[in-house]
N, C-alpha and C positions, 0 to 999 in steps of 0.2 A: 360539349355541354352548352346549352343555350342560357340566355339570361333568365328565362322563365322556368327552367328545369327544377323539378322538385324530387325528393326521394320517391322511388317507386313503391306504392303501397302494397304491391303484390310480391315484392322481392323475397320476403321470407315465407310467404304462403302462396298456395295455388288459388285460394278462394277468399273473397271478401265476406265478412259477416253481414255487413249492411251496405247497400248501394242506394243512395238518395238521388233520385232523378228530379232535377229542378232545384236551383239554388235561389229561389225567390224567398219571401219572408218565411214561409213554412219550412222550406228546405234548409235555410240557414239556422232556424230554430232547432230543427232535428239534428243538424251537425253539431250545434253547441251542446245539446243534450247527450250526444254520443261521445263527447271529448274524453270524459274520465271513466268510461265504462269498460275499457279494455277490449272493446270490439274493434276490429279492423273495419274502417268505413271510408267511403269515398263519395263526395258530392259531385254530380255532373250537371252542367248547365250548357245549353246549346249556344247561347249568345253571350251575355255578360252577367256576372253575379249581380243579383238584385232584380233581375228580370228584364224583359224586352219591351214592356209597355210604352216607354217614352218614344220608341221608334214608330209606334202605330197610332198613338192617340196624342196629337199635338195639343189638343184642348183639355186633356185630362189633368185635373188638379187634385191634390190631396184633400179629401172632404170628410175625413173622420178625425176625431179628437186624437191628440198626441199619444194618449195612453195606449191606443191600438196600433201605433206605428213603431213602438220600441221593439227591439229584439232582445232575447235573453242575454244578459251580460252587457248590453249596450243600450243605455237609456236614450230616449229621444230628447233633443235639447229644447224642451218647451214644457210649460205647466201641463199636468195631465189632461185638463179639460180644454186646453187651448187648441184652436184651429189655426192652421198656417195658410191663409189665403194666398194664392199665387204660387205656392210651393209645388214643385213637381216631384 
């Protein structure tokens, strides 16, 4: 057993109900919405959860208001209309 091992989501079933490919903002929101549905689901991400954009765009900064950066169940730590200049 490795440090990162988790219960096998397929242990009791042969098939998943939902497979979410991509664990960026939309994928994480979908996973949150599926939590209490009773559906067996799995989120897959090729690189790191939250996306790979920092690896490709050194100059990219968050340029939308905080209200568009929150995830379901996880508020963004700023006023809804605030911009976070310099934040990645």
